[in-house]
C-alpha positions as CSV (number, residue, x, y, z in Angstrom):
1,M,96.1,105.2,106.6
2,P,99.1,103.0,105.7
3,N,99.2,101.2,102.4
4,A,99.0,97.5,102.0
5,I,100.6,97.6,98.5
6,V,102.9,100.2,97.0
7,T,104.6,99.9,93.6
8,G,106.8,102.4,91.9
9,Q,107.7,102.2,88.2
10,L,107.4,98.3,88.3
11,R,108.5,96.8,84.9
12,K,108.9,93.3,83.5
13,H,110.0,92.0,80.1
14,Y,110.1,88.4,78.8
15,G,112.5,88.7,75.9
16,E,111.2,91.5,73.7
17,K,107.7,91.3,75.2
18,R,106.9,94.0,77.7
19,V,104.4,92.4,80.1
20,V,104.3,95.1,82.9
21,D,105.2,98.7,82.0
22,S,105.7,101.3,84.8
23,L,103.1,100.1,87.3
24,N,102.5,102.7,90.0
25,L,99.9,101.5,92.5
26,R,98.9,102.3,96.1
27,V,96.3,100.2,97.8
28,P,95.3,101.4,101.3
29,R,95.0,98.7,104.0
30,G,91.5,97.5,104.3
31,S,90.7,98.1,100.7
32,V,89.6,95.6,98.0
33,Y,91.0,96.1,94.5
34,G,90.7,94.1,91.3
35,L,93.0,93.8,88.4
36,L,91.2,93.8,85.1
37,G,92.7,93.3,81.6
38,R,92.7,91.0,78.7
39,N,94.8,87.8,78.5
40,G,98.5,88.6,78.4
41,A,98.0,92.1,80.0
42,G,100.4,91.3,82.9
43,K,98.0,90.9,85.7
44,S,99.4,87.6,87.0
45,T,103.0,88.8,86.5
46,A,102.2,91.9,88.5
47,I,100.9,89.8,91.4
48,K,103.9,87.5,91.2
49,M,106.2,90.4,91.5
50,L,104.3,91.7,94.5
51,L,104.7,88.3,96.1
52,G,108.4,88.0,95.3
53,M,107.9,85.1,93.0
54,V,109.2,87.0,90.0
55,R,111.9,89.6,90.1
56,P,111.0,92.9,88.3
57,D,113.4,94.3,85.7
58,Y,113.0,97.7,87.2
59,G,111.1,99.4,90.0
60,E,110.1,98.7,93.5
61,A,107.3,96.8,95.2
62,E,106.3,96.8,98.8
63,L,103.7,94.6,100.5
64,L,102.5,95.2,104.0
65,G,105.4,97.6,104.6
66,E,108.1,95.2,103.5
67,P,110.1,94.9,100.2
68,A,108.3,92.3,98.1
69,A,111.6,90.5,97.4
70,Q,112.3,90.1,101.1
71,L,109.0,89.2,102.7
72,R,109.3,87.5,106.1
73,P,107.6,84.1,106.6
74,K,105.3,85.7,109.1
75,T,104.1,88.2,106.4
76,R,103.8,85.5,103.7
77,A,101.5,83.6,106.0
78,R,99.0,86.5,105.9
79,I,98.8,86.4,102.1
80,A,96.6,84.2,99.9
81,Y,97.2,83.9,96.2
């Protein structure tokens, strides 16, 4: 089954603060996942990187088979956030 979400070594810093550190994730199509963590754990930042709203400092993210930073309008229309 193809994956809806794939990340590889996804990282993001804001200044000295590391908010996402080496996120490796594979979510198969048709699955439902939840991100759990305390405030400031990087959940929203990870989602924003997946949607191309925030550029990662390192790593790759793919959503529905497309690079997150280059999602087509047709693909974006399928996503709710």
